[in-house]
C-alpha positions in Angstrom: -14.0 1.9 12.3 -10.5 1.7 13.0 -9.2 2.7 16.8 -7.0 6.1 16.1 -5.3 6.1 19.5 -2.0 4.6 18.1 0.3 7.3 17.5 2.6 5.4 15.3 0.0 4.8 12.4 -2.2 7.0 10.8 -5.6 5.4 10.2 -8.0 6.3 7.1 -11.0 7.3 9.5 -8.8 9.5 11.8 -11.1 12.6 10.7 -11.8 15.4 12.8 -13.6 18.0 11.1 -16.1 19.1 13.8 -14.7 22.9 14.5 -18.1 23.9 15.9 -18.3 25.4 19.3 -21.1 23.2 20.6 -20.9 21.7 24.0 -19.2 18.2 24.0 -20.8 17.1 26.3 -24.7 -17.9 28.9 -22.3 -19.2 25.7 -22.8 -21.0 28.8 -24.1 -17.3 29.2 -26.3 -18.1 32.0 -25.5 -19.9 35.1 -27.1 -22.9 34.1 -27.5 -23.5 30.5 -29.0 -26.3 28.0 -26.3 -28.9 26.8 -28.5 -28.5 23.5 -27.9 -25.1 22.4 -24.7 -23.1 22.6 -26.6 -19.9 23.9 -29.9 -20.9 24.7 -31.5 -19.4 28.1 -32.5 -21.5 31.2 -34.4 -21.6 34.3 -35.3 -17.9 35.0 -35.2 -17.2 31.3 -37.5 -16.8 28.2 -37.5 -20.4 26.0 -36.7 -18.5 23.0 -33.4 -18.0 21.2 -31.0 -16.0 23.2 -29.0 -14.2 20.2 -30.9 -12.0 17.6 -29.1 -9.5 16.0 -27.3 -6.5 16.0 -29.5 -3.4 16.3 -33.0 -4.7 16.7 -32.6 -8.7 15.8 -29.9 -9.8 13.9 -31.2 -13.2 13.4 -35.0 -13.1 13.5 -37.1 -14.9 16.7 -40.6 -15.4 14.8 -42.4 -18.5 15.2 -43.3 -18.9 11.4 -41.2 -18.9 8.2 -41.9 -15.4 7.5 -39.3 -12.9 7.6 -40.3 -11.0 10.8 -37.6 -10.0 13.5 -39.8 -8.8 16.0 -39.5 -11.0 18.8 -42.6 -13.1 19.6 -42.1 -13.6 23.2 -40.8 -10.3 25.0 -37.7 -10.5 28.1 -39.9 -10.3 31.3 -37.2 -12.0 33.1 -33.4 -11.3 32.4 -30.8 -13.7 33.2 -29.0 -13.4 36.4 -25.5 -14.4 35.7 -23.0 -15.8 33.3 -21.9 -19.2 33.6 -18.9 -20.1 31.4 -15.2 -19.4 32.7 -13.6 -16.0 31.5 -11.4 -15.9 28.7 -7.8 -14.7 29.5 -6.4 -11.7 27.8 -4.0 -12.7 25.4 -1.2 -11.5 22.9 -1.0 -15.0 20.6 -1.8 -15.1 17.0 -5.0 -17.3 17.6 -8.6 -17.0 18.4 -9.3 -18.2 22.0 -13.0 -19.1 23.3 -14.0 -20.5 26.4 -13.7 -24.3 27.7 -16.5 -26.3 26.0 -16.5 -24.3 23.0 -15.2 -24.7 19.5 -14.8 -22.4 16.4 -14.2 -23.0 12.6 -13.4 -20.4 9.9 -16.1 -20.4 7.0 -15.6 -17.3 4.9 -12.3 -15.2 4.4 -11.2 -12.5 2.2 -10.7 -13.9 -1.5 -13.3 -16.8 -1.3 -15.1 -17.5 -4.6 -19.0 -17.0 -5.0 -19.0 -18.7 -8.2 -18.1 -22.0 -9.4 -16.2 -20.3 -12.2 -14.0 -18.2 -9.9 -10.6 -19.9 -9.4 -9.4 -20.9 -5.7 -8.0 -18.3 -3.9 -4.1 -18.2 -3.9 -3.6 -15.7 -1.3 -0.2 -14.6 -2.9 -1.2 -11.4 -4.5 -2.2 -12.6 -7.7 -5.7 -13.4 -7.4 -8.1 -11.4 -9.6 -12.0 -11.4 -10.3 -12.8 -9.7 -6.5 -16.2 -8.7 -7.9 -17.2 -12.6 -7.2 -15.0 -13.2 -4.0 -15.4 -12.3 -0.5 -14.6 -8.6 0.1 -12.1 -7.5 2.6 -12.4 -6.3 6.1 -15.5 -8.2 7.2 -17.7 -6.1 9.5 -21.2 -5.8 10.7 -23.2 -9.0 10.0 -27.1 -10.0 10.0 -28.6 -13.5 9.6 -31.3 -13.9 7.2 -32.8 -17.6 7.3 -33.8 -20.0 4.6 -36.3 -22.8 4.5 -35.5 -26.1 2.9 -37.4 -24.9 -0.4 -35.1 -21.5 -0.2 -37.8 -19.2 1.0 -37.3 -16.8 3.8 -37.5 -18.0 7.3 -37.0 -16.8 10.9 -36.9 -20.1 12.2 -34.6 -22.1 9.9 -31.3 -22.9 11.8 -29.4 -24.9 9.4 -29.3 -22.9 6.5 -28.9 -19.1 6.0 -27.6 -16.0 4.3 -25.4 -13.8 5.8 -25.3 -10.4 5.0 -21.9 -8.9 5.5 -20.0 -5.7 5.3 -16.6 -5.4 3.7 -15.3 -1.9 5.3 -11.9 -1.4 3.7 -8.5 -3.1 3.1 -5.6 -3.2 4.8 -3.0 -0.6 3.7 -0.2 1.5 4.2 0.2 4.5 2.5 -2.1 4.1 -0.4 -1.5 0.7 -1.6 -3.9 -2.3 -0.1 -0.5 -4.0 0.0 -1.6 -7.8 1.1 -3.9 -7.8 -2.2 -0.9 -7.1 -4.5 1.8 -9.6 -5.2 4.6 -7.0 -4.4 2.7 -4.9 -2.2 1.1 -2.7 -4.7 2.4 1.0 -5.5 1.9 3.7 -3.4 3.1 6.4 -5.5 0.7 8.3 -8.1 -0.4 7.4 -10.6 -1.7 4.3 -9.3 -2.0 1.3 -11.9 -5.4 0.6 -12.8 -4.9 -3.4 -12.3 -4.5 -2.7 -8.9 -7.3 0.0 -8.3 -9.9 -2.6 -9.8 -8.9 -5.0 -7.3 -9.5 -2.3 -4.3 -12.8 -1.0 -5.7 -14.1 -4.7 -6.1 -13.0 -5.6 -2.2 -15.3 -2.8 -0.6 -19.0 -3.1 -0.1 -21.2 -5.9 0.6 -21.7 -9.4 0.6 -24.5 -11.7 0.8 -23.4 -15.5 1.0 -25.2 -18.8 1.9 -24.0 -20.7 4.6 -25.3 -24.2 5.7 -24.9 -26.8 8.3 -24.0 -30.3 7.1 -25.4 -33.4 9.0 -21.9 -33.7 10.7 -22.7 -30.3 12.5 -20.2 -28.7 10.4 -20.7 -25.0 8.7 -19.5 -24.1 5.4 -20.4 -21.2 3.1 -21.8 -22.6 -0.3 -19.5 -21.4 -3.1 -22.0 -21.5 -6.3 -25.5 -20.8 -4.5 -27.9 -18.6 -6.5 -28.1 -16.2 -3.5 -24.5 -15.3 -3.3 -24.2 -11.6 -4.6 -21.8 -8.7 -4.0 -22.3 -4.9 -4.0 -19.1 -3.0 -4.6 -18.1 0.7 -5.2 -19.6 0.7 -8.5 -23.2 -1.2 -8.1 -25.9 0.8 -9.3 -27.8 2.2 -6.3 -30.8 4.3 -5.8 -30.9 7.6 -4.0 -34.2 7.6 -1.8 -35.8 9.8 0.3 -35.7 13.8 0.8 -32.7 14.4 -1.1 -33.7 11.9 -4.2 -33.5 14.5 -7.6 -32.0 17.1 -5.4 -29.5 19.2 -7.0 -27.1 18.4 -4.5 -26.8 14.6 -6.1 -26.7 15.7 -9.8 -23.3 14.1 -11.3 -22.2 13.4 -14.8 -23.0 9.8 -13.9 -26.9 10.8 -12.6 -28.0 14.2 -14.2 -31.5 13.5 -12.4 -29.9 13.0 -9.1 -31.5 9.8 -8.5 -28.8 7.0 -8.4 -25.0 6.8 -7.4 -22.5 4.3 -7.6 -21.8 1.7 -5.0 -21.4 2.0 -1.4 -18.3 2.5 0.7 -16.5 2.0 3.8 -19.3 0.0 5.2 -19.2 -0.6 8.9 -21.9 -1.7 11.3 -25.5 -2.9 10.1 -29.2 -3.2 11.2 -32.1 -5.3 10.4 -35.3 -3.8 9.5 -38.8 -5.3 11.2 -39.6 -6.1 7.8 -36.6 -8.3 7.1 -33.9 -6.2 5.0 -30.2 -5.5 5.6 -29.2 -1.9 6.7 -25.5 -1.2 6.1 -24.1 2.2 7.4 -21.6 4.1 5.3 -18.7 5.3 7.7 -15.4 7.1 6.8 -16.2 7.7 2.9 -14.9 11.1 2.8 -11.3 10.1 2.8 -11.4 8.3 -0.7 -12.0 11.4 -2.5 -9.9 14.2 -3.5 -10.0 17.9 -4.0 -7.6 20.0 -6.0 -5.8 22.9 -4.7 -7.9 25.6 -6.3 -11.1 24.0 -6.2 -12.4 26.6 -3.4 -12.1 29.5 -6.2 -13.5 27.2 -9.1 -16.7 26.7 -6.9 -16.9 30.4 -6.2 -16.3 29.9 -2.7 -20.1 28.9 -2.3 -21.7 27.4 0.3 -20.6 23.9 -1.1 -17.1 24.8 0.3 -18.4 25.3 3.8 -20.0 21.9 3.4 -17.0 20.0 2.0 -15.0 21.1 4.8 -17.4 20.2 7.5 -17.2 16.7 6.1 -13.2 16.4 6.1 -12.5 17.2 2.5 -10.7 20.8 2.4 -9.3 21.9 -0.9 -6.2 20.4 -1.7 -7.1 17.2 0.3 -5.4 13.9 -1.2 -7.4 11.0 -1.5 -6.7 7.5 0.7 -6.2 5.3 -2.4 -5.4 7.6 -5.2 -8.1 5.6 -7.3 -8.8 9.0 -9.2 -5.3 8.8 -10.9 -5.9 5.2 -12.3 -7.0 6.6 -16.0 -9.4 8.4 -17.5 -12.1 6.1 -17.5 -15.6 7.2 -15.6 -15.0 5.0 -12.8 -11.5 6.5 -11.6 -12.7 10.2 -12.4 -15.5 10.3 -9.9 -13.0 10.0 -7.3 -11.9 13.4 -8.0 -14.5 15.7 -6.2 -13.3 19.0 -7.8 -15.3 21.4 -9.7 -13.9 20.5 -13.5 -16.9 21.3 -15.9 -18.6 24.4 -16.9 -22.3 23.4 -16.0 -24.1 25.4 -13.5 -25.4 22.3 -12.0 -22.5 19.6 -12.0 -23.9 17.8 -14.7 -20.5 17.2 -16.3 -18.2 16.7 -13.5 -18.4 14.7 -10.0 -18.2 17.8 -7.8 -21.2 16.7 -6.4 -20.1 12.8 -5.8 -19.4 13.3 -2.3 -22.8 14.0 -1.6 -23.9 10.5 -3.0 -21.9 8.8 0.3 -22.5 8.7 3.8 -25.9 7.1 4.1 -27.9 3.9 5.7 -28.2 1.7 2.6 -31.0 -0.7 2.6 -30.5 -4.1 0.9 -32.9 -6.9 0.2 -30.6 -9.9 1.0 -33.1 -12.5 -0.2 -33.5 -10.8 -3.9 -30.5 -9.7 -5.6 -32.6 -8.1 -8.6 -33.5 -5.4 -6.2 -31.4 -2.4 -6.1 -30.4 -0.9 -3.3 -31.1 2.1 -1.7 -29.5 5.0 0.2 -32.1 6.2 2.8 -31.3 9.8 2.8 -34.1 10.6 5.4 -31.7 9.2 8.0 -29.0 11.7 7.5 -25.7 11.9 6.1 -22.7 11.4 8.5 -19.8 8.7 9.3 -22.7 6.1 9.9 -22.0 3.0 12.3 -25.1 0.6 12.7 -28.8 1.4 12.9 -30.8 0.1 15.6 -34.5 -0.1 15.9 -36.6 0.6 19.0 -39.0 -2.3 19.7 -41.8 -2.0 17.1 -45.3 -1.1 18.6 -48.5 -1.4 16.7 -50.1 1.9 15.6 -46.9 3.8 16.9 -44.1 4.9 14.8 -40.8 3.2 14.5 -37.3 4.9 15.7 -33.9 3.9 14.6 -30.9 5.1 16.4 -27.4 5.9 14.7 -24.0 7.4 15.6 -21.6 9.6 13.8 -18.2 7.9 14.3 -15.6 10.7 14.3 -14.2 12.7 17.2 -16.8 15.4 18.6 -19.8 14.2 16.4 -23.2 13.3 17.4 -26.0 11.0 18.1 -28.9 10.8 16.5 -32.4 9.4 16.0 -35.0 8.8 13.0 -38.6 8.6 13.7 -41.0 7.4 10.7 -43.9 9.3 9.9 -45.9 6.2 9.3 -47.2 4.2 12.4 -46.0 0.7 12.5 -48.4 -2.0 11.1 -47.7 -5.7 12.1 -48.7 -7.2 8.6 -45.5 -5.2 7.2 -43.5 -7.7 9.4 -44.1 -9.9 6.4 -44.5 -7.5 3.1 -44.8 -8.8 -0.2 -42.2 -6.4 -1.1 -39.6 -5.7 1.4 -38.0 -2.8 -0.1 -41.4 -1.1 -0.6 -42.0 -1.2 3.3 -38.4 0.3 3.6 -39.9 3.2 1.2 -43.1 3.6 3.5 -41.1 3.8 7.0 -37.5 5.1 5.8 -38.2 7.7 3.5 -40.3 9.9 5.4 -39.9 11.3 9.1 -38.2 13.5 11.4 -34.7 13.3 12.1 -33.2 14.1 15.4 -29.9 14.7 17.2 -29.1 14.5 20.9 -28.1 17.2 23.4 -27.2 15.9 26.8 -27.7 18.1 30.0 -25.4 17.4 33.2 -28.5 16.4 35.4 -28.9 13.3 33.7 -31.9 14.3 31.2 -31.5 15.1 27.4 -33.4 16.3 24.3 -33.8 15.2 21.0 -34.1 18.3 18.7 -35.4 17.8 15.2 -33.2 18.7 12.4 -35.7 20.9 10.0 -36.2 24.1 8.8 -39.0 24.8 11.1 -36.3 24.6 13.7 -35.2 28.4 14.3 -31.6 27.8 15.0 -31.5 25.8 11.8 -33.4 28.5 9.7 -31.3 31.1 10.9 -28.1 29.5 11.2 -25.3 32.0 10.0 -22.7 29.6 8.9 -24.7 27.9 6.3 -28.0 28.5 4.6 -30.1 25.5 4.4 -32.3 25.3 1.3 -34.9 22.6 2.4 -34.8 19.3 4.1 -32.9 17.6 1.3 -30.1 20.2 2.2 -30.5 18.9 5.9 -30.2 15.6 5.1 -27.2 15.8 2.9 -25.5 18.1 5.6 -26.6 17.0 8.4 -23.4 17.5 10.6 -24.0 21.4 9.7 -27.6 21.3 10.5 -26.7 19.5 14.1 -23.9 22.1 14.8 -26.7 24.8 14.4 -28.8 23.4 17.1 -25.7 22.9 19.6 -25.8 19.3 19.8 -23.5 17.4 22.3 -20.0 16.5 21.0 -19.6 12.8 21.8 -16.5 10.4 22.0 -16.9 8.6 18.7 -20.3 7.3 18.5 -19.8 3.7 17.2 -22.3 1.0 17.3 -25.6 1.3 18.9 -28.4 -1.6 20.1 -31.9 -1.8 21.8 -31.9 -3.6 25.3 -34.9 -5.9 24.7 -35.7 -6.1 28.4 -36.6 -2.7 28.9 -36.1 -0.8 25.6 -33.2 1.6 26.6 -30.7 2.2 23.9 -26.9 1.8 24.6 -24.4 3.5 22.4 -20.5 2.6 22.2 -18.5 5.7 22.5 -15.1 4.0 21.6 -12.4 6.7 22.5 -11.6 10.3 22.0 -7.8 11.5 21.9 -9.1 15.2 21.9 -10.5 15.4 25.4 -8.4 18.1 27.4 -9.0 19.7 30.9 -8.4 22.9 29.2 -8.9 22.7 25.6 -6.4 24.5 22.8 -7.5 24.6 19.8 -11.3 24.1 17.8 -10.8 20.6 17.6 -10.2 19.6 21.6 -13.2 19.5 24.0 -13.4 19.9 27.7 -15.1 16.7 29.6 -18.9 17.1 30.3 -21.3 14.8 31.9 -21.9 12.6 29.1 -18.2 12.3 28.2 -16.4 12.9 31.6 -13.2 11.5 31.7 -9.9 13.2 30.8 -6.5 11.1 31.9 -3.2 9.6 30.6 -2.9 6.4 30.0 0.5 4.9 29.2 0.9 2.2 26.7 3.8 -0.1 27.0 5.4 2.0 29.8 6.7 4.7 27.4 3.6 6.1 25.2 1.0 8.5 26.7 -2.2 8.4 25.6 -4.1 11.6 26.6 -8.2 12.1 26.4 -10.4 9.5 26.9 -8.1 6.4 25.4 -10.7 3.6 26.6 -14.1 4.5 25.8 -17.2 4.3 27.5 -20.7 2.9 26.9 -23.6 5.5 27.5 -27.2 4.5 27.5 -30.6 6.5 27.5 -34.2 5.6 28.4 -36.7 7.3 26.3 -39.5 9.6 27.8 -43.2 8.7 28.0 -44.0 8.9 24.2 -41.6 6.1 23.4 -40.1 6.0 20.2 -41.6 9.7 19.6 -40.1 11.3 22.5 -38.2 14.2 22.3 -36.8 14.0 26.2 -34.6 11.3 27.7 -32.6 10.3 30.7 -29.1 8.9 30.6 -26.4 7.6 32.2 -23.1 5.7 31.8 -23.3 2.0 31.9 -19.6 1.2 31.7 -16.1 2.7 31.4 -13.7 1.0 29.8 -10.2 0.9 31.7 -7.5 -1.3 32.7 -8.3 -3.1 36.0 -5.1 -1.6 37.7 -6.1 2.1 36.7 -7.2 4.3 39.4 -10.4 3.6 40.6 -11.5 7.1 41.6 -10.9 8.9 38.2 -10.2 6.1 35.3 -11.6 2.6 36.1 -15.2 4.1 37.6 -16.7 0.8 36.5 -14.3 -0.9 39.2 -13.4 -3.7 36.3 -11.3 -6.7 37.0 -8.7 -8.5 34.8 -11.7 -10.9 33.5 -13.7 -7.8 32.5 -11.1 -5.0 31.8 -11.4 -3.8 28.0 -10.8 -0.5 26.0 -12.4 0.8 22.9 -16.0 -0.9 23.0 -17.2 -0.6 19.4 -19.4 -3.5 17.9 -22.4 -3.4 20.2 -25.1 -6.3 20.1 -28.1 -7.2 22.3 -29.7 -10.5 22.4 -33.7 -9.8 21.9 -34.6 -12.7 23.7 -32.8 -12.6 27.0 -30.9 -8.9 27.2 -27.3 -10.2 27.2 -24.9 -7.9 25.6 -22.4 -8.5 23.2 -19.4 -6.1 23.4 -16.3 -6.0 21.0 -13.5 -3.9 20.8 -11.2 -2.2 18.1 -8.6 -0.9 20.5 -5.2 0.6 19.9 -4.5 1.9 23.6 -4.3 -1.8 25.2 -2.8 -3.6 22.8 0.3 -3.9 24.5 -1.2 -6.3 26.8 -4.1 -8.1 25.0 -5.4 -8.3 21.5 -8.7 -7.2 20.7 -11.6 -9.1 22.4 -15.7 -9.7 23.1 -17.2 -9.9 26.4 -20.7 -11.0 27.4 -22.6 -8.7 29.9 -25.9 -8.5 31.7 -26.6 -5.1 31.8 -29.0 -3.3 34.6 -31.0 0.2 33.6 -30.5 3.7 33.6 -30.4 4.9 37.0 -29.4 1.5 38.7 -26.0 3.5 39.8 -24.9 6.9 41.3 -23.8 10.5 40.5 -20.3 10.9 40.7 -17.9 14.0 40.7 -14.7 14.1 38.8 -12.2 17.0 39.6 -9.7 18.0 37.6 -7.1 20.7 38.2 -6.4 23.5 35.7 -2.9 25.0 34.8 -3.5 28.0 37.1 -4.4 25.7 40.3 -8.1 26.4 39.7 -10.8 23.3 40.0 -12.9 21.8 37.0 -15.7 19.4 38.4 -17.8 17.6 36.1 -20.9 15.6 37.6 -21.5 12.5 35.6 -23.8 9.3 36.3 -22.0 5.9 36.6 -24.2 2.6 36.1 -24.2 -0.3 38.5 -20.7 -1.8 38.8 -20.8 -5.2 37.2 -19.9 -7.9 39.1 -18.0 -11.3 38.1 -21.5 -12.9 37.1 -22.7 -9.9 34.9 -19.6 -9.1 32.9 -17.1 -11.5 31.4 -14.5 -12.0 28.6 -15.7 -14.4 26.1 -13.3 -14.2 23.1 -10.0 -13.0 22.5 -8.9 -12.6 18.6 -5.7 -13.0 16.9 -2.7 -10.1 16.6 -3.6 -6.7 15.3 -7.4 -7.6 14.6 -10.7 -6.0 15.4 -13.5 -8.2 16.6 -16.4 -7.2 15.1 -20.0 -8.1 13.7 -22.2 -10.8 15.5 -25.4 -12.6 14.6 -26.5 -16.3 15.1 -29.0 -18.8 14.1 -32.4 -18.9 15.8 -32.0 -22.3 17.4 -29.0 -20.7 19.5 -26.5 -23.3 18.4 -24.2 -21.2 16.2 -22.7 -17.6 16.8 -21.2 -16.0 13.8 -18.3 -13.3 14.3 -15.9 -11.4 12.0 -12.2 -11.3 13.0 -10.9 -8.1 11.1 -7.5 -7.0 9.4 -5.3 -9.5 11.6 -1.5 -8.7 10.8 -2.4 -5.0 9.9 0.7 -4.0 11.7 2.9 -5.6 9.1 4.9 -3.0 7.1 4.7 -3.0 3.4 8.1 -3.8 3.0 7.6 -7.2 4.3 4.7 -8.6 2.3 6.7 -11.1 1.0 8.3 -12.3 4.0 5.8 -14.3 6.0 8.1 -14.5 9.1 7.6 -10.9 9.3 3.9 -11.0 9.3 2.6 -9.9 12.6 -0.1 -12.6 11.8 -0.5 -15.4 9.9 -4.3 -16.1 10.7 -6.2 -17.6 9.5 -3.9 -19.9 7.7 -2.3 -20.6 11.3 -5.6 -22.2 12.0 -5.7 -24.5 9.1 -7.7 -22.4 6.5 -6.8 -21.6 3.2 -3.8 -21.1 0.9 -1.1 -18.7 1.8 0.2 -17.4 4.6 -1.3 -13.7 4.3 -3.3 -12.6 6.8 -7.2 -12.5 5.9 -10.3 -11.1 7.3 -12.7 -13.6 7.9 -16.0 -15.0 9.8 -15.7 -17.7 12.3 -18.9 -19.8 13.6 -18.5 -20.8 17.2 -20.6 -24.0 18.4 -20.6 -25.6 21.9 -19.1 -29.0 22.3 -22.0 -31.0 23.3 -19.6 -33.9 24.3 -17.8 -31.7 26.8 -20.9 -30.9 28.6 -20.9 -30.4 32.1 -23.1 -32.3 34.6 -24.8 -28.9 35.4 -25.6 -28.4 31.6 -27.1 -32.0 31.6 -29.0 -31.4 34.8 -30.5 -27.9 33.3 -31.2 -29.9 30.2 -33.6 -31.9 32.1 -35.2 -29.0 33.7 -33.6 -29.3 37.1 
């Protein structure tokens, strides 16, 4: 999910393939809190745990020891104020948290998951990554374990972390911190290097436990620990299962594929499984320079171009060059065989990536499933609306590329409360995720919007001149083309989404968009519109102009009367990212102060019990002033602000006026910076224990600005975290999970009074 605003670096997800003409349209978190819990609510709040999960609920909230994530107590009275002292912006190579809190590193790149796997040397000589923590820790969910090892929604001292490993720190092609000499950036790539890189992608499930002294650690040889990598067998499920578009040499029946790739945001289902989103997967594949003709210039060429794999496209890592073995050959997406259906090559391999993948964190014997009904694009998180018995479930999603779209899936099955504790969790996924309706969002300038169904029964799809859809499987595989057909609104890179448990409104982090222009030139540029209204120039470091929407914003929607099944909604912009010193009338529209200002919101997680919203950044625009961060917020509701008109001057002197809807400006009590990370990192992933006493956060790719040429010289690393925080061998920077706890010994008088109910 790496930010693409920094012009000095070309990032792997700098994809820009939408050329359609569519319109672009507490913590002591409360003012008074209990000294017994890091993030527990107090007077005026419900008494259940404060933080749940990314999406509907990352960490549970039920009263029993069954895997249910639906909060048992609704949020009736949201918090009024945030009581901790805001953390200052920082460029130091460390993690900063508020006074009264501490953190420790518990799980980093390379940490062994088996007793037979050697301790991590962190010098580039390590192997056996299939049995180690992967790289680029990202979205994360909590799965509690009772003392007997059974699933529990109340267990707070022992649990599983289901965690994405998005990518790896690289320069050119080589993942240079993984290899002793920085690796090989020219082709062909050595198989020994590629094998490491194949294994560090995917997902970890790892057991963590709190000791009697209150310290957390991961359990090295837990029977629950497992990895899903790029080579793990995964089932194809939903409308595209068995379709000709999924036929490959590996799966002539089109019912399975290998692995999951570039996993970013997560979600947790109401039946207690992990969802992981495959984000920027297309760049891992290559196509040769004559592939269009080899395919007979058929409609697959249109689809490949739309997903960023044009003829002659080079792969990100050159994995296809490592040898003749099938595990390397699959990364060449060219038509090389003579078969009519693709069963003798990997021309269709790309179609097996780009989905929401469901994993049972408690049962590693169950194959993961790619839920094709939720569409194929650069997935971030998947956030469920609040389940209502007898009503369908809604899952919200975003496509993280410039000018891409916001989606919703509505299940055909109505929610049955008994499915919160199913005998077979993956079968519950079959029930709710394999059959339903897929929608894309279209925003109007008057603050309303529509969900447009992506189905052959939709006239614009049935008659789309640019691509002839064969069936619903075709729509699910080529979702972007279907969204183009119905005129969906191009957004400023939809990142994570989350549902506010206070009122059910859905929030989307729109991280940034360098392609907004007052007067677009070329098919990739977009004019400002109501839902994406800003075009401005941000000057980084006093020298570098960053034009478009460099700082991003957070949009929210309120569904119509039909709730999860509604086809209409209202919307506004909750928060505009900006420097506090930026122009108030055109850039800093949310009137942010120095304790609140941020750029490029990315991770977005609501507490299901109190309505606290965590905002995490992945920034390239403001990193001359501060490292990436996490903020706590108490948002209001759609419509609590006002309409505003932004005026732009065209080259001919004419005016372009854009109406937008700006939420109520946050105050010092309702938005504060809670954490700042080390150099060159992204802050991402969040979940907590059900008792609210431990908060888990991921620090991704510290030191990624280091040049490959400096891999042997730690003094030239831009970061040495977490070794400089006392964790692990070597000085090469590592992505890692931290746990934040409250220092009870330092509890203030106000905290003590709160714990006594005063």
